[in-house]
N, C-alpha and C positions, 0 to 999 in steps of 0.2 A: 652166614654169604649176603649179599646183599639180590633183590631182585632190579636188571633192567628190564628196558619198553625193549622187543621188538625189532633191529633190523629191518628197512624191507628187503633188502639185497637177502635176507636167512626167512621169506616168507612169501617174494613173487611170485613161486614156482612152486606152487605148490597150487593145487588144485582139489577141490571139492565140490561132491554132488549135493545136490536135496538130498535129504538123510529118506531112509523108506523106511518102512512100520516093519519088516522081520527082515531074516535072514532065511538063505536053508545049505543042509550042507554035506547034503545027501543027494545024489538024482533022482531026479523029477521027469514027470510027465509035463510038455508046457501048453502041452496042444492036446488038445480031446482028450483028459483024461488030469488035469494038472489038482493040485491037492488046496481045499478047501481052506485047511488047519494046518500052518507050521510053526513051529515052534508052542505051541498051547494055544495061538491068536486062531481066531475066526476071521479068516478073509472076507475082505467087499471090496465090490467093485471099486477102482481107482486107486487101490494102495498099489503102491509101491514095493518092491517085492529085488529084495539083492538073492541074487542066482550064484553062488562057487562052488556048488559041487558034482557038474554036470558030469560023467562019462564020455562027452564029448566038450573039450574045454572052450570052441570056440560058441558057446550056447551060454554061459557062463557070463553075466550085464543084471542088466536093474532092467527086473518086466514091470509094465501093468499089467492090474487082475484088469479082463477086460470082458471077460463070463467066470461067474464061479462058480464053480465045479461040485459036483451033487456024483459026482465018482466015473460019469462019462464023457463031461462034456467043460470041462473047466479049460480055462483058456487064458495064457498070456502075452502077451506082446511086451517087443522089447520098449524105453520109453523111449520118448522123443527129446529127452538131453542124452540121449548116448545112444542111440541107434543108426549113427549115418559115424563113417570114418572122419578122425578129429574131435571129435568128445568126446573120448575117451579115452587119456592121458596117464602114459606111465607112472606110477607115484598117487594116485587120486584117489582119495580118500572116501567114501561115505561112511554115516553115523543109522546104529541101525536103534528105531524107538522102544521097539516091545518085544516081548515074547519071553518064554522061560527062561531061558537058558539063554540067550543074543540080549535080548538089551540093556537098553542104554552103552553100545561098543560101537564102538568102527572099524571099518575096517578098509584095505590099503593093495589097490596094485600092483603087485611084482612084475608084470610083464613087460619086455619092456620094447618100446618103440620105437617100429612102426606096429600103431595093430592097424587092422582094418575089420571092421566091424560084421562076424558073419564069418569067420577065416582063422582069424589070427590065436590063439588059443590066450584065454584073457584066468589068468590067475591070484583070486582076493589073498589077503591073510589077518587073519583075526591083528589088530595094532594096537598093544600095546604098550 
């Protein structure tokens, strides 16, 4: 079978966000105790992290490390490209660049639109 170039109508509505360094797949503390190690990677200030496993699904999303955790003070905040309603849409794909388990994987947001950041439960699944 010959390869063909994708047509504009086939890719026009795919939304990609800037890659993240690591992904979390279990519930974590996001403020005042955020971890400094995720998937075997030691985090630094300004690292992007995809959070996918929160018990409260509306807390899932893309975060920036604002304070590296030392057990009691680690804090992450939502990234500026996904912190406002309308910036994160159903079908968004995010690449993960590092990690012992999830390096070089991509994750897709499967929550249907409309999405209200902070109140809509967000579900990300690994995109194979």
